Backbone bond lengths (Angstrom), bond angles and torsions (degrees), N, CA, C in turn:
res aa  C-N    CA-C-N  psi(-1)  N-CA   C-N-CA  omega(-1)  CA-C   N-CA-C  phi
1 M - - - 1.437 - - 1.529 110.88 -
2 L 1.306 118.22 -41.04 1.456 120.63 176.97 1.521 111.03 -64.07
3 F 1.322 116.33 -36.89 1.455 120.28 179.52 1.527 110.57 -64.14
4 A 1.313 117.11 -39.76 1.461 121.69 178.80 1.527 110.25 -64.53
5 C 1.327 118.06 -40.60 1.464 121.25 178.06 1.520 110.76 -65.30
6 E 1.328 116.01 -37.74 1.459 119.55 179.81 1.526 110.58 -64.25
7 N 1.309 118.14 -41.17 1.465 121.06 177.10 1.516 111.00 -63.14
8 Q 1.332 117.50 -40.98 1.452 120.11 178.61 1.525 110.71 -64.62
9 M 1.319 117.62 -41.19 1.460 120.88 178.47 1.530 110.33 -63.27
10 E 1.328 117.15 -39.55 1.470 120.12 178.54 1.530 110.53 -64.30
11 T 1.324 117.17 -40.20 1.468 121.08 176.95 1.519 110.83 -62.99
12 I 1.325 117.01 -42.46 1.467 120.87 178.42 1.521 110.30 -61.87
13 R 1.348 117.02 -44.41 1.465 120.43 178.84 1.529 111.27 -59.95
14 E 1.325 116.58 -43.57 1.470 120.31 -179.80 1.521 111.48 -63.76
15 L 1.321 117.16 -41.13 1.459 120.47 -179.45 1.522 111.84 -68.01
16 T 1.331 117.65 -39.90 1.459 119.43 -179.83 1.516 112.05 -74.05
17 M 1.314 118.45 -27.11 1.457 120.99 178.99 1.525 111.73 -76.45
18 A 1.321 117.89 -21.55 1.466 120.60 -178.01 1.526 111.93 -59.36
19 D 1.340 117.26 -29.42 1.458 120.67 179.24 1.525 113.17 -76.14
20 T 1.325 118.09 -9.29 1.462 120.58 -178.32 1.528 112.63 -111.43
21 I 1.311 117.51 4.95 1.461 121.12 177.39 1.524 108.16 -88.66
22 P 1.336 117.34 127.29 1.470 119.22 -178.75 1.522 112.17 -61.82
23 S 1.336 115.84 133.47 1.456 120.27 173.79 1.532 109.72 -87.31
24 E 1.337 115.73 -22.54 1.467 121.44 176.33 1.525 108.35 -140.72
25 I 1.322 115.38 144.52 1.459 121.86 175.07 1.523 106.97 -131.65
26 A 1.320 116.60 132.90 1.462 120.66 178.69 1.529 108.98 -132.07
27 K 1.326 115.65 142.49 1.459 121.72 178.33 1.524 109.95 -113.45
28 D 1.328 116.07 150.70 1.463 122.80 179.18 1.528 111.34 49.55
29 V 1.312 115.26 58.63 1.462 123.76 -174.76 1.526 110.67 -76.92
30 H 1.322 115.50 137.80 1.460 123.30 175.75 1.531 106.06 -141.64
31 I 1.344 116.66 100.75 1.464 121.46 -175.36 1.526 108.75 -113.04
32 I 1.318 116.02 129.11 1.465 121.26 177.92 1.523 108.14 -109.48
33 Y 1.339 116.11 121.71 1.457 122.23 175.38 1.521 107.28 -100.24
34 S 1.340 116.01 127.90 1.458 119.00 -179.03 1.523 109.89 -137.48
35 D 1.333 114.09 162.43 1.456 121.65 176.39 1.518 106.84 -140.83
36 S 1.306 116.84 123.86 1.464 122.58 -178.67 1.536 111.22 54.10
37 A 1.306 115.87 44.55 1.469 124.54 177.62 1.532 113.41 65.78
38 K 1.326 117.41 17.12 1.470 122.46 176.59 1.526 108.10 -111.80
39 I 1.306 116.27 128.89 1.463 120.58 179.29 1.520 109.25 -68.37
40 Q 1.316 115.94 127.49 1.463 122.52 177.02 1.532 110.52 -99.61
41 M 1.343 114.79 -40.44 1.445 120.07 -172.65 1.525 109.75 -158.93
42 I 1.329 115.72 146.67 1.462 121.42 172.67 1.519 107.20 -125.80
43 L 1.322 116.04 124.72 1.452 122.47 179.07 1.517 108.42 -110.88
44 T 1.316 116.68 129.78 1.470 121.10 174.89 1.521 108.24 -125.97
45 A 1.331 115.79 145.25 1.462 121.20 179.82 1.528 109.11 -159.17
46 P 1.327 117.20 144.58 1.460 118.90 177.34 1.526 113.33 -70.99
47 L 1.349 117.24 -25.89 1.459 120.44 -176.87 1.521 109.55 -151.99
48 L 1.335 116.58 139.59 1.462 122.75 -179.84 1.515 108.52 -134.76
49 Y 1.324 116.78 131.98 1.463 122.41 173.05 1.520 108.30 -114.18
50 Q 1.323 116.79 130.65 1.466 122.86 173.27 1.525 105.96 -99.46
51 I 1.334 116.65 117.31 1.461 121.55 -177.84 1.522 108.28 -111.88
52 G 1.339 116.76 128.55 1.462 121.32 -179.39 1.506 111.99 -90.18
53 G 1.308 116.74 -152.09 1.462 121.76 179.40 1.514 111.50 102.39
54 E 1.327 115.03 -167.50 1.463 120.36 -178.05 1.516 112.89 -67.99
55 D 1.324 117.12 -31.87 1.470 121.84 178.94 1.538 107.74 -125.32
56 P 1.335 117.26 77.26 1.468 119.83 -174.98 1.533 112.43 -63.97
57 Y 1.321 114.77 147.84 1.458 119.83 179.04 1.518 110.37 -149.44
58 I 1.317 114.34 164.02 1.459 122.38 174.61 1.514 106.18 -111.80
59 E 1.307 116.04 131.55 1.461 120.88 -178.36 1.523 109.64 -115.04
60 F 1.325 115.43 140.59 1.456 123.17 177.61 1.532 107.25 -119.54
61 P 1.332 117.72 81.15 1.467 120.46 -172.28 1.526 114.43 -67.77
62 N 1.316 117.77 -22.97 1.467 121.56 -178.95 1.523 112.48 -109.25
63 G 1.315 116.52 20.99 1.449 120.80 176.14 1.511 114.09 96.92
64 L 1.351 114.28 173.38 1.456 121.13 -179.08 1.515 109.19 -159.72
65 K 1.320 114.43 163.04 1.464 122.28 173.94 1.520 106.88 -137.41
66 I 1.340 116.31 132.64 1.457 121.60 177.82 1.520 108.03 -123.78
67 K 1.322 116.69 126.95 1.462 122.17 174.83 1.519 107.84 -114.19
68 T 1.340 116.35 133.86 1.461 120.38 178.05 1.521 109.19 -111.44
69 Y 1.341 114.50 152.92 1.462 121.18 -173.88 1.520 110.59 -130.59
70 D 1.342 115.66 151.63 1.465 119.95 175.18 1.527 109.51 -88.30
71 K 1.330 116.86 -175.86 1.466 121.08 -176.18 1.525 113.04 -66.78
72 N 1.340 117.52 -15.54 1.469 121.37 177.26 1.533 112.77 -98.47
73 N 1.337 115.99 15.81 1.461 123.58 -178.03 1.520 113.49 62.23
74 K 1.328 116.29 25.40 1.454 121.39 175.14 1.527 108.16 -89.60
75 E 1.326 116.82 131.84 1.457 120.85 178.89 1.528 109.10 -67.04
76 I 1.346 116.25 126.13 1.460 119.24 -177.99 1.527 113.23 -111.07
77 S 1.332 117.39 -25.93 1.456 118.17 178.92 1.519 110.82 -156.04
78 E 1.329 113.32 164.43 1.467 119.47 178.98 1.519 108.27 -145.00
79 L 1.317 116.11 138.36 1.453 122.96 174.73 1.516 107.19 -123.74
80 Q 1.329 117.17 133.84 1.457 120.17 173.26 1.520 109.29 -138.74
81 A 1.325 115.30 146.67 1.458 121.53 -179.27 1.530 108.36 -156.47
82 E 1.325 114.88 159.70 1.464 120.23 -179.53 1.524 112.96 -84.69
83 Y 1.337 117.34 -11.29 1.465 121.65 178.34 1.519 108.16 -152.73
84 G 1.327 116.36 145.03 1.452 119.56 177.58 1.512 112.48 -153.35
85 K 1.339 114.38 158.18 1.455 121.27 178.55 1.521 107.13 -149.18
86 R 1.346 117.13 133.30 1.463 121.59 177.99 1.524 108.68 -122.35
87 F 1.331 115.51 118.19 1.456 121.53 178.77 1.524 108.06 -85.36
88 Q 1.333 116.02 122.12 1.457 120.54 -170.27 1.522 113.96 -72.90
89 K 1.314 118.69 -39.29 1.465 120.24 -178.47 1.524 111.40 -68.70
90 S 1.310 116.85 -48.11 1.460 120.79 -175.66 1.529 113.10 -84.77
91 K 1.333 117.02 -11.75 1.466 122.74 -176.87 1.534 110.42 55.59
92 L 1.328 114.52 44.51 1.456 122.45 177.86 1.522 108.81 -110.92
93 M 1.324 116.03 128.47 1.459 121.60 178.43 1.520 107.79 -109.67
94 E 1.319 116.04 134.32 1.454 122.64 177.93 1.516 107.93 -122.92
95 V 1.331 117.07 127.41 1.465 121.21 178.15 1.523 109.08 -125.82
96 E 1.329 115.25 150.01 1.463 121.03 -175.97 1.524 110.61 -142.25
97 R 1.308 114.86 161.96 1.465 125.71 173.01 1.524 112.25 64.89
98 N 1.306 115.04 112.48 1.467 122.54 177.98 1.526 112.45 50.41
99 V 1.318 115.43 53.34 1.459 121.72 179.83 1.532 108.54 -80.20
100 I 1.333 114.90 127.46 1.465 121.22 177.64 1.520 108.00 -129.43
101 V 1.340 115.83 124.87 1.463 121.47 175.25 1.520 106.51 -118.84
102 T 1.326 116.40 125.40 1.460 121.78 179.97 1.517 108.90 -120.19
103 N 1.345 115.61 129.65 1.465 121.52 174.09 1.522 106.76 -107.27
104 Y 1.325 117.03 113.56 1.462 121.12 -175.26 1.524 112.80 -74.55
105 N 1.329 118.43 -24.70 1.468 120.93 177.85 1.522 111.76 -70.35
106 S 1.324 116.62 -45.56 1.467 120.38 -176.80 1.527 112.96 -93.01
107 G 1.319 116.91 -18.50 1.460 120.36 -176.68 1.520 113.17 81.09
108 K 1.331 118.12 7.25 1.466 121.61 -179.42 1.527 110.30 -80.69
109 K 1.336 113.84 144.57 1.458 120.35 175.85 1.521 108.10 -131.46
110 L 1.333 116.97 128.54 1.455 123.65 178.97 1.521 108.59 -105.70
111 L 1.323 116.17 131.58 1.463 122.78 176.00 1.525 107.92 -121.85
112 T 1.321 117.00 129.29 1.466 121.27 179.18 1.522 109.05 -160.95
113 E 1.323 116.46 177.68 1.459 121.24 179.49 1.523 113.50 -108.43
114 H 1.340 117.29 -9.31 1.460 119.66 -177.20 1.524 108.15 -158.30
115 L 1.323 116.98 133.48 1.455 120.36 -176.83 1.517 110.01 -151.26
116 F 1.331 115.97 143.44 1.463 122.55 174.65 1.519 109.10 -113.61
117 W 1.332 115.91 143.90 1.454 122.00 174.48 1.527 107.29 -126.67
118 D 1.315 116.63 113.20 1.461 122.87 177.88 1.522 107.02 -92.34
119 E 1.318 115.90 103.12 1.470 120.95 -176.18 1.527 112.01 -66.44
120 K 1.333 117.82 -33.41 1.468 120.86 179.91 1.524 111.03 -67.37
121 K 1.330 116.83 -45.86 1.466 121.41 -178.42 1.527 112.58 -87.45
122 K 1.329 116.57 -8.15 1.469 122.80 -179.10 1.531 110.99 57.21
123 K 1.335 115.05 45.96 1.465 122.43 -178.32 1.527 109.75 -127.33
124 I 1.341 115.46 150.48 1.453 121.07 168.53 1.521 107.54 -121.18
125 Y 1.337 116.08 147.54 1.460 119.89 -177.63 1.516 110.56 -161.89
126 N 1.335 115.21 163.52 1.449 121.05 172.36 1.516 109.65 -161.11
127 N 1.321 115.71 177.52 1.461 122.01 177.95 1.521 110.26 -132.03
128 V 1.320 116.97 33.07 1.460 121.83 178.47 1.525 109.25 -131.18
129 F 1.302 116.28 170.55 1.462 123.17 -177.07 1.530 111.19 -55.25
130 V 1.334 116.07 138.45 1.462 122.04 178.21 1.523 109.95 -132.34
131 T 1.320 114.91 151.72 1.456 122.47 171.20 1.511 107.14 -128.55
132 I 1.336 116.44 131.10 1.454 121.12 175.11 1.519 106.98 -118.90
133 I 1.319 114.68 124.65 1.456 121.36 -178.57 1.517 108.52 -109.44
134 E 1.329 115.61 127.56 1.451 122.36 173.93 1.524 107.61 -124.29
135 K 1.305 116.08 178.37 1.458 121.61 -175.88 1.527 112.97 -51.60
136 D 1.317 117.60 -49.62 1.464 120.32 -173.47 1.522 113.80 -119.41
137 K 1.338 117.68 15.65 1.462 118.91 179.16 1.525 111.62 -156.92
138 T 1.318 113.69 155.73 1.456 122.31 174.24 1.513 106.90 -128.05
139 I 1.324 115.94 126.69 1.457 121.63 -177.13 1.522 108.82 -119.41
140 H 1.331 115.71 135.63 1.459 121.87 176.92 1.521 108.37 -117.13
141 G 1.313 116.35 152.87 1.450 120.79 176.50 1.511 110.66 -160.29
142 D 1.336 115.03 171.06 1.462 120.30 -177.83 1.526 113.30 -88.87
143 S 1.334 117.30 -15.32 1.462 121.55 178.08 1.521 107.92 -173.19
144 L 1.348 115.52 171.02 1.465 118.15 179.08 1.504 111.66 -151.62
145 K 1.332 113.70 159.35 1.460 123.88 168.87 1.518 105.25 -134.12
146 A 1.338 116.97 138.88 1.465 120.50 -179.23 1.517 109.53 -155.71
147 N 1.342 114.91 161.74 1.465 117.75 171.09 1.529 107.24 -77.87
148 Q 1.330 116.80 160.37 1.457 119.44 -172.76 1.523 113.74 -65.95
149 S 1.322 118.36 -21.23 1.462 120.36 176.79 1.528 111.20 -81.82
150 F 1.345 116.46 -7.06 1.456 122.41 174.72 1.522 111.91 69.18
151 E 1.344 116.71 22.61 1.463 121.39 177.67 1.518 111.01 -83.45
152 Y 1.332 117.68 -39.08 1.456 122.98 -178.99 1.521 108.29 -113.52
153 I 1.326 115.54 118.66 1.457 121.36 -174.38 1.521 109.61 -128.36
154 K 1.306 116.23 136.51 1.459 121.84 172.35 1.524 106.42 -119.13
155 I 1.340 116.03 118.74 1.459 122.03 -178.86 1.521 107.96 -111.66
156 F 1.313 116.45 137.77 1.453 121.48 -177.29 1.527 110.80 -103.00
157 N 1.339 116.33 140.04 1.472 123.45 -176.86 1.520 110.73 54.54
158 V 1.312 115.34 59.38 1.469 123.59 -174.38 1.522 111.57 -71.67
159 R 1.317 114.90 141.46 1.458 123.54 167.86 1.514 106.54 -150.84
160 G 1.311 117.90 152.87 1.449 117.78 -177.72 1.498 114.33 -178.18
161 T 1.319 113.73 -176.10 1.452 123.06 -179.83 1.513 108.17 -126.98
162 I 1.350 115.48 129.39 1.455 120.07 177.01 1.526 106.95 -121.54
163 N 1.313 116.69 123.54 1.460 121.61 179.89 1.520 108.96 -81.70
164 V 1.337 115.32 131.62 1.465 121.05 174.63 1.519 107.71 -129.46
165 K 1.310 115.36 153.03 1.460 120.83 178.26 1.539 109.46 -74.30
166 D 1.329 116.43 147.18 1.465 121.02 179.81 1.510 112.31 -56.11
167 D 1.329 117.20 -38.82 1.469 120.00 -177.25 1.532 111.75 -70.33
168 E 1.337 118.41 -17.54 1.462 120.61 176.96 1.521 111.66 -79.09
169 I 1.318 117.14 -20.10 1.464 121.58 -179.00 1.525 110.95 -79.77
170 N 1.314 118.20 -39.32 1.467 122.41 -176.22 1.488 112.51 -74.11
């Protein structure tokens, strides 16, 4: 009877693992997303796994870099991380480990270990420690919510350093 249960458990394991086996694997990925012949985004990654199943996703086990562009093909932002996953149905991107988001228009740089990007709502958010570096200040917080262009940011439990000139203090 125990042997029969063990076989059933092995069958269950095999069936549940089938959803995590890549149906496609690509190396040195360079994907250009465009709309009306205008580049919107360029994604590069050393490795990409396409995973099927009920909730298909694309996994970037060795990291990724995403550059976004404005209508004049000027680079406006960059996201890089050591790991990423994009869920295709929900259009939710999750990145982890040494996540850096740079907005070239504002000069802001976000540093964190975990971040979500909701493509449908055009929002980024997380629930872990964040650092935002700007020209004359560094802000830390326990989590954030922002629009995807990183223009409007809400940081929770804020603390930071703001540089001021000596003559402004007196």
